[in-house]
Structure formats: structure tokens, C-alpha cells
All heavy atoms as a GROMACS GRO file, in nm:
protein
  558
    1MET      N    1   9.988  11.054  11.498
    1MET     CA    2   9.866  11.019  11.428
    1MET      C    3   9.877  10.875  11.379
    1MET      O    4   9.984  10.828  11.344
    1MET     CB    5   9.848  11.110  11.307
    1MET     CG    6   9.810  11.251  11.344
    1MET     SD    7   9.785  11.362  11.204
    1MET     CE    8   9.681  11.273  11.099
    2THR      N    9   9.764  10.810  11.375
    2THR     CA   10   9.762  10.674  11.324
    2THR      C   11   9.701  10.671  11.185
    2THR      O   12   9.618  10.755  11.151
    2THR     CB   13   9.681  10.582  11.417
    2THR    OG1   14   9.547  10.631  11.424
    2THR    CG2   15   9.742  10.576  11.555
    3LYS      N   16   9.743  10.574  11.106
    3LYS     CA   17   9.692  10.562  10.971
    3LYS      C   18   9.564  10.481  10.972
    3LYS      O   19   9.555  10.378  11.038
    3LYS     CB   20   9.796  10.494  10.882
    3LYS     CG   21   9.762  10.496  10.737
    3LYS     CD   22   9.876  10.445  10.654
    3LYS     CE   23   9.838  10.451  10.509
    3LYS     NZ   24   9.946  10.404  10.424
    4SER      N   25   9.464  10.526  10.898
    4SER     CA   26   9.337  10.457  10.892
    4SER      C   27   9.350  10.325  10.818
    4SER      O   28   9.423  10.316  10.719
    4SER     CB   29   9.234  10.546  10.821
    4SER     OG   30   9.113  10.476  10.803
    5ALA      N   31   9.280  10.223  10.863
    5ALA     CA   32   9.284  10.092  10.798
    5ALA      C   33   9.201  10.090  10.670
    5ALA      O   34   9.217  10.003  10.586
    5ALA     CB   35   9.233   9.985  10.894
    6VAL      N   36   9.115  10.188  10.654
    6VAL     CA   37   9.028  10.195  10.537
    6VAL      C   38   9.098  10.277  10.429
    6VAL      O   39   9.144  10.388  10.455
    6VAL     CB   40   8.893  10.260  10.574
    6VAL    CG1   41   8.804  10.271  10.453
    6VAL    CG2   42   8.825  10.184  10.686
    7PRO      N   43   9.109  10.224  10.306
    7PRO     CA   44   9.172  10.303  10.200
    7PRO      C   45   9.085  10.422  10.160
    7PRO      O   46   8.962  10.414  10.165
    7PRO     CB   47   9.186  10.204  10.084
    7PRO     CG   48   9.083  10.101  10.111
    7PRO     CD   49   9.067  10.093  10.259
    8ARG      N   50   9.150  10.530  10.123
    8ARG     CA   51   9.076  10.648  10.082
    8ARG      C   52   9.014  10.626   9.944
    8ARG      O   53   9.074  10.564   9.858
    8ARG     CB   54   9.168  10.769  10.075
    8ARG     CG   55   9.218  10.812  10.208
    8ARG     CD   56   9.304  10.933  10.192
    8ARG     NE   57   9.349  10.978  10.322
    8ARG     CZ   58   9.368  11.104  10.354
    8ARG    NH1   59   9.347  11.197  10.265
    8ARG    NH2   60   9.408  11.137  10.473
    9ARG      N   61   8.895  10.679   9.926
    9ARG     CA   62   8.832  10.667   9.795
    9ARG      C   63   8.860  10.792   9.714
    9ARG      O   64   8.880  10.901   9.768
    9ARG     CB   65   8.683  10.640   9.807
    9ARG     CG   66   8.606  10.751   9.872
    9ARG     CD   67   8.462  10.710   9.894
    9ARG     NE   68   8.394  10.814   9.966
    9ARG     CZ   69   8.298  10.889   9.915
    9ARG    NH1   70   8.254  10.866   9.795
    9ARG    NH2   71   8.244  10.985   9.986
   10HIS      N   72   8.864  10.776   9.584
   10HIS     CA   73   8.894  10.887   9.495
   10HIS      C   74   8.764  10.947   9.442
   10HIS      O   75   8.679  10.875   9.390
   10HIS     CB   76   8.979  10.838   9.378
   10HIS     CG   77   9.011  10.946   9.280
   10HIS    ND1   78   9.101  11.045   9.307
   10HIS    CD2   79   8.963  10.972   9.157
   10HIS    CE1   80   9.108  11.126   9.203
   10HIS    NE2   81   9.025  11.084   9.111
   11LEU      N   82   8.748  11.077   9.459
   11LEU     CA   83   8.629  11.144   9.408
   11LEU      C   84   8.652  11.186   9.263
   11LEU      O   85   8.760  11.238   9.229
   11LEU     CB   86   8.598  11.267   9.492
   11LEU     CG   87   8.567  11.240   9.640
   11LEU    CD1   88   8.551  11.370   9.715
   11LEU    CD2   89   8.442  11.155   9.651
   12PRO      N   90   8.554  11.166   9.176
   12PRO     CA   91   8.571  11.204   9.035
   12PRO      C   92   8.599  11.353   9.015
   12PRO      O   93   8.662  11.392   8.918
   12PRO     CB   94   8.438  11.166   8.971
   12PRO     CG   95   8.374  11.070   9.064
   12PRO     CD   96   8.427  11.100   9.200
   13SER      N   97   8.551  11.437   9.105
   13SER     CA   98   8.572  11.581   9.092
   13SER      C   99   8.707  11.627   9.147
   13SER      O  100   8.740  11.745   9.139
   13SER     CB  101   8.459  11.656   9.163
   13SER     OG  102   8.460  11.623   9.301
   14SER      N  103   8.788  11.536   9.199
   14SER     CA  104   8.916  11.572   9.258
   14SER      C  105   9.016  11.613   9.152
   14SER      O  106   9.023  11.553   9.045
   14SER     CB  107   8.973  11.452   9.335
   14SER     OG  108   9.103  11.481   9.380
   15PRO      N  109   9.096  11.718   9.179
   15PRO     CA  110   9.196  11.760   9.081
   15PRO      C  111   9.319  11.668   9.079
   15PRO      O  112   9.404  11.678   8.993
   15PRO     CB  113   9.235  11.900   9.128
   15PRO     CG  114   9.210  11.897   9.276
   15PRO     CD  115   9.091  11.806   9.294
   16PHE      N  116   9.327  11.577   9.174
   16PHE     CA  117   9.441  11.486   9.183
   16PHE      C  118   9.411  11.357   9.109
   16PHE      O  119   9.296  11.316   9.098
   16PHE     CB  120   9.475  11.457   9.330
   16PHE     CG  121   9.506  11.580   9.408
   16PHE    CD1  122   9.412  11.635   9.494
   16PHE    CD2  123   9.628  11.644   9.394
   16PHE    CE1  124   9.441  11.749   9.567
   16PHE    CE2  125   9.658  11.758   9.466
   16PHE     CZ  126   9.564  11.812   9.553
   17ARG      N  127   9.515  11.293   9.062
   17ARG     CA  128   9.498  11.167   8.991
   17ARG      C  129   9.460  11.055   9.087
   17ARG      O  130   9.504  11.053   9.201
   17ARG     CB  131   9.626  11.128   8.919
   17ARG     CG  132   9.660  11.220   8.807
   17ARG     CD  133   9.780  11.168   8.734
   17ARG     NE  134   9.816  11.260   8.627
   17ARG     CZ  135   9.928  11.258   8.564
   17ARG    NH1  136  10.021  11.170   8.597
   17ARG    NH2  137   9.952  11.342   8.467
   18ALA      N  138   9.383  10.960   9.037
   18ALA     CA  139   9.345  10.844   9.116
   18ALA      C  140   9.468  10.756   9.133
   18ALA      O  141   9.552  10.745   9.043
   18ALA     CB  142   9.234  10.767   9.047
   19PRO      N  143   9.482  10.688   9.247
   19PRO     CA  144   9.596  10.598   9.266
   19PRO      C  145   9.590  10.483   9.165
   19PRO      O  146   9.484  10.430   9.136
   19PRO     CB  147   9.582  10.548   9.409
   19PRO     CG  148   9.441  10.578   9.448
   19PRO     CD  149   9.395  10.691   9.363
   20VAL      N  150   9.706  10.447   9.114
   20VAL     CA  151   9.714  10.342   9.014
   20VAL      C  152   9.730  10.207   9.084
   20VAL      O  153   9.817  10.191   9.169
   20VAL     CB  154   9.834  10.367   8.920
   20VAL    CG1  155   9.847  10.256   8.818
   20VAL    CG2  156   9.818  10.502   8.853
   21GLU      N  157   9.645  10.111   9.047
   21GLU     CA  158   9.657   9.978   9.105
   21GLU      C  159   9.766   9.902   9.031
   21GLU      O  160   9.776   9.910   8.909
   21GLU     CB  161   9.525   9.903   9.092
   21GLU     CG  162   9.414   9.961   9.176
   21GLU     CD  163   9.288   9.879   9.167
   21GLU    OE1  164   9.296   9.760   9.134
   21GLU    OE2  165   9.181   9.936   9.192
   22PRO      N  166   9.849   9.826   9.104
   22PRO     CA  167   9.953   9.749   9.037
   22PRO      C  168   9.891   9.640   8.950
   22PRO      O  169   9.786   9.586   8.985
   22PRO     CB  170  10.034   9.689   9.152
   22PRO     CG  171   9.943   9.692   9.269
   22PRO     CD  172   9.850   9.806   9.248
   23PRO      N  173   9.953   9.608   8.838
   23PRO     CA  174   9.897   9.504   8.751
   23PRO      C  175   9.903   9.367   8.817
   23PRO      O  176   9.993   9.340   8.897
   23PRO     CB  177   9.987   9.509   8.627
   23PRO     CG  178  10.114   9.569   8.674
   23PRO     CD  179  10.076   9.663   8.786
   24VAL      N  180   9.807   9.285   8.783
   24VAL     CA  181   9.803   9.150   8.838
   24VAL      C  182   9.911   9.067   8.770
   24VAL      O  183   9.922   9.065   8.648
   24VAL     CB  184   9.665   9.086   8.815
   24VAL    CG1  185   9.662   8.943   8.866
   24VAL    CG2  186   9.556   9.169   8.880
   25ARG      N  187   9.993   9.001   8.850
   25ARG     CA  188  10.102   8.921   8.794
   25ARG      C  189  10.049   8.785   8.752
   25ARG      O  190   9.971   8.723   8.823
   25ARG     CB  191  10.213   8.902   8.897
   25ARG     CG  192  10.283   9.029   8.930
   25ARG     CD  193  10.399   9.001   9.020
   25ARG     NE  194  10.458   9.126   9.065
   25ARG     CZ  195  10.536   9.137   9.169
   25ARG    NH1  196  10.567   9.031   9.239
   25ARG    NH2  197  10.585   9.253   9.204
   26ARG      N  198  10.092   8.741   8.636
   26ARG     CA  199  10.054   8.610   8.584
   26ARG      C  200  10.181   8.527   8.566
   26ARG      O  201  10.279   8.575   8.512
   26ARG     CB  202   9.984   8.623   8.449
   26ARG     CG  203   9.861   8.708   8.453
   26ARG     CD  204   9.744   8.628   8.500
   26ARG     NE  205   9.625   8.712   8.493
   26ARG     CZ  206   9.519   8.691   8.565
   26ARG    NH1  207   9.516   8.593   8.650
   26ARG    NH2  208   9.415   8.770   8.555
   27PHE      N  209  10.177   8.405   8.613
   27PHE     CA  210  10.289   8.314   8.597
   27PHE      C  211  10.242   8.192   8.518
   27PHE      O  212  10.128   8.150   8.532
   27PHE     CB  213  10.344   8.270   8.734
   27PHE     CG  214  10.401   8.383   8.814
   27PHE    CD1  215  10.329   8.442   8.916
   27PHE    CD2  216  10.529   8.430   8.787
   27PHE    CE1  217  10.382   8.546   8.991
   27PHE    CE2  218  10.583   8.534   8.861
   27PHE     CZ  219  10.510   8.592   8.963
   28GLY      N  220  10.330   8.138   8.438
   28GLY     CA  221  10.299   8.020   8.360
   28GLY      C  222  10.388   7.904   8.401
   28GLY      O  223  10.494   7.922   8.461
   29VAL      N  224  10.345   7.784   8.368
   29VAL     CA  225  10.423   7.665   8.399
   29VAL      C  226  10.557   7.674   8.326
   29VAL      O  227  10.562   7.704   8.208
   29VAL     CB  228  10.348   7.537   8.359
   29VAL    CG1  229  10.434   7.414   8.379
   29VAL    CG2  230  10.218   7.525   8.438
   30GLY      N  231  10.665   7.652   8.400
   30GLY     CA  232  10.799   7.658   8.344
   30GLY      C  233  10.869   7.791   8.364
   30GLY      O  234  10.989   7.802   8.336
   31ASP      N  235  10.799   7.893   8.413
   31ASP     CA  236  10.861   8.024   8.437
   31ASP      C  237  10.963   8.014   8.550
   31ASP      O  238  10.939   7.947   8.651
   31ASP     CB  239  10.756   8.129   8.475
   31ASP     CG  240  10.672   8.174   8.359
   31ASP    OD1  241  10.708   8.143   8.243
   31ASP    OD2  242  10.570   8.242   8.384
   32ARG      N  243  11.075   8.082   8.535
   32ARG     CA  244  11.175   8.091   8.641
   32ARG      C  245  11.137   8.211   8.727
   32ARG      O  246  11.106   8.319   8.675
   32ARG     CB  247  11.315   8.110   8.582
   32ARG     CG  248  11.362   7.999   8.492
   32ARG     CD  249  11.419   7.883   8.566
   32ARG     NE  250  11.534   7.929   8.644
   32ARG     CZ  251  11.590   7.855   8.738
   32ARG    NH1  252  11.546   7.736   8.763
   32ARG    NH2  253  11.692   7.900   8.806
   33VAL      N  254  11.140   8.194   8.858
   33VAL     CA  255  11.101   8.299   8.951
   33VAL      C  256  11.205   8.314   9.062
   33VAL      O  257  11.284   8.223   9.086
   33VAL     CB  258  10.962   8.271   9.014
   33VAL    CG1  259  10.854   8.274   8.909
   33VAL    CG2  260  10.961   8.140   9.089
   34SER      N  261  11.201   8.429   9.126
   34SER     CA  262  11.284   8.455   9.244
   34SER      C  263  11.191   8.494   9.357
   34SER      O  264  11.105   8.582   9.341
   34SER     CB  265  11.381   8.568   9.213
   34SER     OG  266  11.454   8.603   9.329
   35HIS      N  267  11.207   8.429   9.472
   35HIS     CA  268  11.124   8.456   9.589
   35HIS      C  269  11.215   8.514   9.698
   35HIS      O  270  11.328   8.468   9.716
   35HIS     CB  271  11.059   8.326   9.637
   35HIS     CG  272  10.952   8.347   9.738
   35HIS    ND1  273  10.980   8.361   9.872
   35HIS    CD2  274  10.817   8.356   9.725
   35HIS    CE1  275  10.866   8.378   9.938
   35HIS    NE2  276  10.766   8.375   9.851
   36ASP      N  277  11.166   8.614   9.769
   36ASP     CA  278  11.247   8.681   9.873
   36ASP      C  279  11.292   8.585   9.982
   36ASP      O  280  11.403   8.598  10.034
   36ASP     CB  281  11.167   8.795   9.936
   36ASP     CG  282  11.149   8.913   9.843
   36ASP    OD1  283  11.212   8.913   9.734
   36ASP    OD2  284  11.070   9.003   9.877
   37GLN      N  285  11.210   8.488  10.018
   37GLN     CA  286  11.243   8.399  10.129
   37GLN      C  287  11.303   8.266  10.082
   37GLN      O  288  11.395   8.215  10.143
   37GLN     CB  289  11.117   8.371  10.210
   37GLN     CG  290  11.142   8.294  10.337
   37GLN     CD  291  11.015   8.279  10.418
   37GLN    OE1  292  10.906   8.302  10.369
   37GLN    NE2  293  11.031   8.240  10.543
   38HIS      N  294  11.254   8.210   9.971
   38HIS     CA  295  11.293   8.076   9.928
   38HIS      C  296  11.399   8.075   9.818
   38HIS      O  297  11.457   7.970   9.790
   38HIS     CB  298  11.171   7.998   9.881
   38HIS     CG  299  11.065   7.986   9.986
   38HIS    ND1  300  11.083   7.915  10.103
   38HIS    CD2  301  10.941   8.039   9.993
   38HIS    CE1  302  10.973   7.924  10.176
   38HIS    NE2  303  10.886   7.999  10.112
   39GLY      N  304  11.423   8.186   9.753
   39GLY     CA  305  11.526   8.194   9.649
   39GLY      C  306  11.474   8.165   9.510
   39GLY      O  307  11.360   8.196   9.478
   40LEU      N  308  11.560   8.104   9.426
   40LEU     CA  309  11.525   8.077   9.287
   40LEU      C  310  11.442   7.951   9.276
   40LEU      O  311  11.463   7.853   9.348
   40LEU     CB  312  11.651   8.061   9.203
   40LEU     CG  313  11.742   8.183   9.196
   40LEU    CD1  314  11.869   8.148   9.119
   40LEU    CD2  315  11.671   8.299   9.131
   41GLY      N  316  11.347   7.953   9.181
   41GLY     CA  317  11.262   7.837   9.162
   41GLY      C  318  11.199   7.837   9.024
   41GLY      O  319  11.218   7.928   8.944
   42ARG      N  320  11.124   7.729   8.996
   42ARG     CA  321  11.055   7.715   8.868
   42ARG      C  322  10.909   7.680   8.896
   42ARG      O  323  10.879   7.594   8.979
   42ARG     CB  324  11.118   7.605   8.785
   42ARG     CG  325  11.055   7.592   8.647
   42ARG     CD  326  11.125   7.490   8.560
   42ARG     NE  327  11.266   7.517   8.538
   42ARG     CZ  328  11.315   7.597   8.443
   42ARG    NH1  329  11.233   7.659   8.362
   42ARG    NH2  330  11.444   7.614   8.430
   43VAL      N  331  10.816   7.749   8.826
   43VAL     CA  332  10.673   7.725   8.843
   43VAL      C  333  10.640   7.589   8.783
   43VAL      O  334  10.670   7.562   8.667
   43VAL     CB  335  10.590   7.836   8.775
   43VAL    CG1  336  10.442   7.806   8.784
   43VAL    CG2  337  10.621   7.972   8.838
   44ILE      N  338  10.576   7.503   8.864
   44ILE     CA  339  10.540   7.370   8.815
   44ILE      C  340  10.389   7.350   8.811
   44ILE      O  341  10.342   7.250   8.758
   44ILE     CB  342  10.605   7.259   8.900
   44ILE    CG1  343  10.566   7.272   9.047
   44ILE    CG2  344  10.756   7.260   8.884
   44ILE    CD1  345  10.615   7.158   9.133
   45GLY      N  346  10.313   7.446   8.864
   45GLY     CA  347  10.168   7.437   8.859
   45GLY      C  348  10.104   7.573   8.879
   45GLY      O  349  10.156   7.656   8.953
   46VAL      N  350   9.992   7.596   8.809
   46VAL     CA  351   9.922   7.724   8.819
   46VAL      C  352   9.777   7.695   8.858
   46VAL      O  353   9.710   7.613   8.795
   46VAL     CB  354   9.925   7.801   8.686
   46VAL    CG1  355   9.847   7.931   8.698
   46VAL    CG2  356  10.068   7.828   8.644
   47GLU      N  357   9.731   7.761   8.965
   47GLU     CA  358   9.593   7.751   9.009
   47GLU      C  359   9.530   7.889   8.997
   47GLU      O  360   9.596   7.985   8.956
   47GLU     CB  361   9.587   7.703   9.154
   47GLU     CG  362   9.650   7.568   9.177
   47GLU     CD  363   9.660   7.531   9.324
   47GLU    OE1  364   9.607   7.608   9.409
   47GLU    OE2  365   9.720   7.429   9.354
   48GLU      N  366   9.403   7.900   9.034
   48GLU     CA  367   9.333   8.028   9.020
   48GLU      C  368   9.391   8.137   9.109
   48GLU      O  369   9.411   8.249   9.066
   48GLU     CB  370   9.185   8.008   9.054
   48GLU     CG  371   9.099   8.126   9.016
   48GLU     CD  372   8.952   8.095   9.032
   48GLU    OE1  373   8.911   7.984   8.997
   48GLU    OE2  374   8.881   8.183   9.080
   49GLU      N  375   9.420   8.106   9.234
   49GLU     CA  376   9.470   8.205   9.330
   49GLU      C  377   9.608   8.171   9.385
   49GLU      O  378   9.650   8.227   9.486
   49GLU     CB  379   9.372   8.218   9.447
   49GLU     CG  380   9.241   8.282   9.407
   49GLU     CD  381   9.256   8.428   9.366
   49GLU    OE1  382   9.337   8.499   9.428
   49GLU    OE2  383   9.187   8.469   9.272
   50ALA      N  384   9.681   8.078   9.322
   50ALA     CA  385   9.811   8.038   9.374
   50ALA      C  386   9.894   7.974   9.262
   50ALA      O  387   9.840   7.938   9.158
   50ALA     CB  388   9.795   7.940   9.489
   51VAL      N  389  10.024   7.963   9.287
   51VAL     CA  390  10.112   7.889   9.197
   51VAL      C  391  10.196   7.794   9.281
   51VAL      O  392  10.229   7.822   9.396
   51VAL     CB  393  10.205   7.983   9.115
   51VAL    CG1  394  10.128   8.064   9.016
   51VAL    CG2  395  10.288   8.071   9.203
   52LEU      N  396  10.228   7.679   9.223
   52LEU     CA  397  10.312   7.580   9.289
   52LEU      C  398  10.452   7.595   9.231
   52LEU      O  399  10.471   7.589   9.109
   52LEU     CB  400  10.259   7.439   9.264
   52LEU     CG  401  10.331   7.326   9.335
   52LEU    CD1  402  10.321   7.343   9.487
   52LEU    CD2  403  10.273   7.193   9.294
   53VAL      N  404  10.551   7.619   9.320
   53VAL     CA  405  10.686   7.649   9.276
   53VAL      C  406  10.782   7.546   9.334
   53VAL      O  407  10.775   7.514   9.453
   53VAL     CB  408  10.729   7.791   9.319
   53VAL    CG1  409  10.868   7.824   9.267
   53VAL    CG2  410  10.629   7.894   9.271
   54ASP      N  411  10.871   7.495   9.249
   54ASP     CA  412  10.976   7.402   9.293
   54ASP      C  413  11.103   7.483   9.317
   54ASP      O  414  11.158   7.542   9.224
   54ASP     CB  415  10.999   7.296   9.185
   54ASP     CG  416  11.106   7.195   9.225
   54ASP    OD1  417  11.139   7.187   9.344
   54ASP    OD2  418  11.156   7.126   9.135
   55PHE      N  419  11.147   7.488   9.444
   55PHE     CA  420  11.267   7.562   9.481
   55PHE      C  421  11.387   7.471   9.497
   55PHE      O  422  11.485   7.508   9.561
   55PHE     CB  423  11.242   7.640   9.610
   55PHE     CG  424  11.145   7.754   9.594
   55PHE    CD1  425  11.016   7.743   9.644
   55PHE    CD2  426  11.182   7.869   9.529
   55PHE    CE1  427  10.926   7.846   9.630
   55PHE    CE2  428  11.093   7.973   9.515
   55PHE     CZ  429  10.964   7.961   9.565
   56GLY      N  430  11.382   7.352   9.439
   56GLY     CA  431  11.493   7.258   9.448
   56GLY      C  432  11.475   7.161   9.562
   56GLY      O  433  11.441   7.046   9.542
   57SER      N  434  11.494   7.207   9.684
   57SER     CA  435  11.483   7.119   9.799
   57SER      C  436  11.340   7.110   9.852
   57SER      O  437  11.307   7.020   9.928
   57SER     CB  438  11.575   7.167   9.911
   57SER     OG  439  11.539   7.298   9.950
   58VAL      N  440  11.254   7.204   9.813
   58VAL     CA  441  11.118   7.207   9.865
   58VAL      C  442  11.024   7.264   9.759
   58VAL      O  443  11.064   7.345   9.675
   58VAL     CB  444  11.111   7.292   9.995
   58VAL    CG1  445  11.141   7.436   9.968
   58VAL    CG2  446  10.979   7.276  10.065
   59GLN      N  447  10.899   7.217   9.760
   59GLN     CA  448  10.796   7.272   9.673
   59GLN      C  449  10.700   7.352   9.760
   59GLN      O  450  10.656   7.303   9.865
   59GLN     CB  451  10.721   7.162   9.601
   59GLN     CG  452  10.805   7.088   9.500
   59GLN     CD  453  10.726   6.980   9.428
   59GLN    OE1  454  10.609   6.958   9.457
   59GLN    NE2  455  10.790   6.914   9.335
   60LYS      N  456  10.668   7.473   9.718
   60LYS     CA  457  10.581   7.560   9.796
   60LYS      C  458  10.465   7.609   9.710
   60LYS      O  459  10.481   7.633   9.590
   60LYS     CB  460  10.657   7.684   9.847
   60LYS     CG  461  10.759   7.654   9.953
   60LYS     CD  462  10.692   7.628  10.084
   60LYS     CE  463  10.796   7.612  10.194
   60LYS     NZ  464  10.737   7.598  10.323
   61ARG      N  465  10.351   7.626   9.774
   61ARG     CA  466  10.234   7.685   9.710
   61ARG      C  467  10.231   7.832   9.752
   61ARG      O  468  10.214   7.863   9.870
   61ARG     CB  469  10.109   7.613   9.756
   61ARG     CG  470   9.984   7.655   9.688
   61ARG     CD  471   9.870   7.560   9.727
   61ARG     NE  472   9.747   7.605   9.670
   61ARG     CZ  473   9.650   7.666   9.739
   61ARG    NH1  474   9.664   7.685   9.868
   61ARG    NH2  475   9.541   7.705   9.679
   62VAL      N  476  10.251   7.922   9.657
   62VAL     CA  477  10.258   8.066   9.685
   62VAL      C  478  10.124   8.128   9.646
   62VAL      O  479  10.079   8.116   9.532
   62VAL     CB  480  10.373   8.132   9.607
   62VAL    CG1  481  10.381   8.279   9.640
   62VAL    CG2  482  10.505   8.062   9.637
   63LEU      N  483  10.060   8.194   9.743
   63LEU     CA  484   9.929   8.253   9.721
   63LEU      C  485   9.938   8.392   9.660
   63LEU      O  486  10.036   8.464   9.681
   63LEU     CB  487   9.853   8.261   9.854
   63LEU     CG  488   9.825   8.127   9.924
   63LEU    CD1  489   9.762   8.152  10.060
   63LEU    CD2  490   9.734   8.042   9.839
   64SER      N  491   9.835   8.430   9.586
   64SER     CA  492   9.825   8.563   9.528
   64SER      C  493   9.787   8.661   9.638
   64SER      O  494   9.713   8.624   9.729
   64SER     CB  495   9.718   8.561   9.420
   64SER     OG  496   9.701   8.688   9.365
   65PRO      N  497   9.830   8.784   9.642
   65PRO     CA  498   9.919   8.852   9.548
   65PRO      C  499  10.064   8.811   9.571
   65PRO      O  500  10.102   8.778   9.683
   65PRO     CB  501   9.899   9.000   9.580
   65PRO     CG  502   9.864   9.002   9.724
   65PRO     CD  503   9.786   8.875   9.750
   66TYR      N  504  10.139   8.813   9.467
   66TYR     CA  505  10.275   8.761   9.470
   66TYR      C  506  10.375   8.872   9.501
   66TYR      O  507  10.464   8.900   9.423
   66TYR     CB  508  10.309   8.694   9.336
   66TYR     CG  509  10.202   8.599   9.291
   66TYR    CD1  510  10.114   8.632   9.190
   66TYR    CD2  511  10.189   8.475   9.351
   66TYR    CE1  512  10.015   8.544   9.149
   66TYR    CE2  513  10.092   8.386   9.312
   66TYR     CZ  514  10.005   8.420   9.210
   66TYR     OH  515   9.908   8.333   9.172
   67GLY      N  516  10.360   8.936   9.616
   67GLY     CA  517  10.446   9.049   9.653
   67GLY      C  518  10.591   9.013   9.674
   67GLY      O  519  10.680   9.093   9.648
   68LYS      N  520  10.618   8.890   9.719
   68LYS     CA  521  10.756   8.850   9.748
   68LYS      C  522  10.818   8.770   9.634
   68LYS      O  523  10.927   8.721   9.647
   68LYS     CB  524  10.759   8.766   9.875
   68LYS     CG  525  10.720   8.842   9.999
   68LYS     CD  526  10.737   8.757  10.122
   68LYS     CE  527  10.706   8.835  10.247
   68LYS     NZ  528  10.730   8.755  10.366
   69MET      N  529  10.747   8.758   9.521
   69MET     CA  530  10.797   8.675   9.411
   69MET      C  531  10.798   8.756   9.283
   69MET      O  532  10.704   8.830   9.254
   69MET     CB  533  10.708   8.551   9.396
   69MET     CG  534  10.767   8.448   9.303
   69MET     SD  535  10.686   8.289   9.317
   69MET     CE  536  10.529   8.322   9.242
   70SER      N  537  10.906   8.742   9.206
   70SER     CA  538  10.917   8.813   9.080
   70SER      C  539  10.960   8.718   8.970
   70SER      O  540  11.029   8.618   8.994
   70SER     CB  541  11.014   8.930   9.092
   70SER     OG  542  11.141   8.882   9.127
   71LEU      N  543  10.923   8.752   8.849
   71LEU     CA  544  10.957   8.672   8.730
   71LEU      C  545  11.097   8.708   8.686
   71LEU      O  546  11.138   8.822   8.686
   71LEU     CB  547  10.856   8.704   8.619
   71LEU     CG  548  10.863   8.623   8.492
   71LEU    CD1  549  10.831   8.476   8.521
   71LEU    CD2  550  10.764   8.676   8.391
   72LEU      N  551  11.174   8.607   8.648
   72LEU     CA  552  11.312   8.630   8.600
   72LEU      C  553  11.313   8.635   8.448
   72LEU      O  554  11.233   8.583   8.381
   72LEU     CB  555  11.406   8.521   8.648
   72LEU     CG  556  11.427   8.516   8.798
   72LEU    CD1  557  11.519   8.401   8.833
   72LEU    CD2  558  11.487   8.645   8.848
   0.00000   0.00000   0.00000
């Protein structure tokens, strides 16, 4: 069987709980972060849908959602 590309919707009359959406991550200037691909870095800029991170040898613009990046 193949998985449908469309997410299932939750009916209010369902006895099961609705799926919980993960909280939106917020980063601030100066936060230390860890990225799965680039390693440790420091946030140097915050935009509406992205953050600019200095990883030492390179600066990268990481787009939201930040699945591969976590706050230290």
C-alpha cells in the first residue's frame, strides 16, 4: 500500500485525539544552535521565514521549518 500525500483531517465527532502540531521554533540573535549538516553555530540574523547562522567557516541562511536545527 502507498501512503496518501494528503494529510488526514480530524473529525470533531471522532473518539480519537487530534494530532498535535509541533510548536513553532523561535530563534533570537546570539542563540547557539546545532545543525545536523553544518554543526555548531550562532544566530546572527533573524528574518520572517529564515535565520542567518554563522557556522565559523561559512554563513548559511536556514529556512523555516527548522527540522535539522536545534537550540543549545
